[in-house]
C-alpha positions in Angstrom: 23.1 -18.8 -41.0 20.2 -17.7 -37.9 20.9 -15.6 -34.8 20.9 -17.2 -31.4 17.6 -15.4 -30.3 17.6 -16.3 -26.1 14.5 -18.6 -25.4 11.3 -16.8 -24.5 11.2 -17.5 -20.9 14.4 -15.9 -20.5 13.8 -12.7 -22.5 13.4 -9.2 -20.2 10.7 -7.6 -21.9 8.5 -10.6 -21.9 8.7 -11.3 -18.3 8.2 -7.7 -17.7 4.8 -7.9 -20.1 3.6 -11.4 -18.1 4.5 -9.8 -14.6 2.4 -6.9 -15.4 -0.1 -9.0 -17.3 -0.6 -11.2 -13.6 -0.7 -7.8 -11.9 -3.7 -6.3 -14.2 -5.5 -10.1 -13.2 -5.2 -9.4 -9.9 -5.8 -5.5 -9.8 -9.0 -6.2 -12.4 -10.1 -8.8 -10.1 -9.6 -7.8 -6.8 -10.6 -3.9 -7.6 -12.6 -4.3 -10.8 -15.2 -3.2 -9.4 -13.7 0.8 -8.5 -13.7 1.4 -12.3 -10.3 2.6 -12.0 -7.5 1.8 -14.0 -3.3 0.8 -12.5 -2.6 4.4 -14.0 -5.6 6.2 -11.9 -4.4 4.2 -9.0 -1.3 5.4 -9.6 -2.2 9.3 -9.2 -4.3 8.8 -6.4 -1.3 6.8 -4.5 1.1 9.7 -5.4 -1.7 12.4 -4.4 -2.1 11.0 -1.2 1.2 10.3 -0.3 1.9 13.9 -1.6 -0.5 16.7 -0.3 -0.8 19.8 -2.2 1.3 18.6 -5.4 1.1 20.5 -8.5 0.1 18.9 -11.9 3.9 18.3 -13.3 4.6 17.4 -9.9 2.3 14.7 -9.6 3.5 13.6 -13.1 7.1 13.6 -12.2 6.2 11.3 -8.7 4.0 8.9 -10.8 6.1 8.8 -13.6 4.3 9.5 -16.2 3.6 11.7 -19.3 2.4 15.1 -18.1 -0.9 15.1 -20.5 -1.8 11.7 -19.5 -1.7 12.9 -15.8 -3.7 15.9 -16.5 -6.4 13.5 -18.3 -5.9 11.4 -15.4 -6.9 14.3 -13.0 -9.3 15.4 -15.1 -11.3 11.9 -14.9 -10.7 11.4 -10.9 -11.9 14.9 -10.7 -15.4 13.9 -12.6 -15.7 10.7 -10.3 -15.5 13.0 -7.0 -12.0 11.8 -5.9 -9.7 14.7 -6.7 -9.8 18.3 -6.8 -8.1 21.1 -8.5 -7.6 24.3 -6.5 -5.2 27.1 -7.8 -2.1 27.4 -6.8 0.1 30.5 -5.2 3.1 29.1 -6.9 2.8 29.6 -10.3 0.3 31.2 -12.3 -1.1 28.7 -14.5 -0.7 25.8 -11.6 -2.9 23.5 -9.4 -3.0 22.1 -6.3 -4.2 18.7 -6.5 -5.7 17.1 -3.5 -8.0 13.8 -2.6 -11.5 14.7 -1.9 -13.4 13.8 1.0 -14.6 10.6 -1.4 -11.1 9.7 -2.7 -9.6 9.7 0.8 -12.6 7.6 1.8 -12.0 4.9 -1.5 -8.1 4.9 -1.0 -8.7 3.8 3.2 -11.2 1.6 2.0 -9.1 -0.3 -0.7 -5.5 0.4 0.6 -5.9 -3.1 2.4 -6.3 -5.0 -0.9 -3.7 -3.1 -2.7 -0.7 -4.0 0.0 -2.2 -7.6 -0.6 -1.9 -7.7 -4.2 1.6 -6.4 -4.2 2.4 -9.2 -1.5 0.9 -11.8 -4.0 3.1 -10.7 -6.9 6.1 -10.9 -4.4 5.0 -13.8 -2.8 7.4 -16.2 -3.9 10.3 -14.1 -3.0 11.9 -13.5 0.4 12.1 -10.3 1.8 15.8 -9.5 0.8 15.1 -11.1 -3.0 11.9 -8.7 -2.7 14.3 -5.9 -2.0 16.6 -6.5 -4.7 14.3 -7.4 -7.5 12.8 -4.0 -6.4 16.1 -2.2 -6.8 16.9 -4.1 -9.6 13.7 -3.5 -11.6 13.6 0.4 -10.4 16.9 0.7 -12.5 15.8 -1.3 -15.1 12.8 0.8 -15.5 15.1 4.2 -14.7 12.7 5.6 -12.2 14.5 7.8 -9.3 12.2 8.9 -6.6 11.8 8.9 -3.0 10.6 5.6 -2.8 13.3 3.7 -5.4 16.4 5.8 -3.3 14.5 3.9 0.0 15.6 0.5 -1.5 19.3 1.1 -2.2 21.3 -1.9 -0.6 
């Protein structure tokens, strides 16, 4: 006997993947000219919102693997968007900050980032958006200052 399988459109993994594809399409359509990837944008947003974090703090705040963040920071540094300065807090640590060019780019694209998020959630009421983000954060097992503010 064949085991019962949820219809594809009721499978969380499929729906999460589809939502990611929708985001990727919007991101590439509206911000593709920046040549930035979504993970690079995540790092830029974390650095914008948290001045002078060490690299490991950027990784934790972005909920990305530290080695991946190290590579992203190197790439963004080469693009002139980030800079690393020696940290007084630890012998091997570096403080990560936006360059003037990085700050200008973030200021320029912030309205587009907001519009993408708005469009992704446009079919939901304000209350549904809060609930969706709270539940999705739980599913993704993301715990940080941002998600703490979403708790109902």
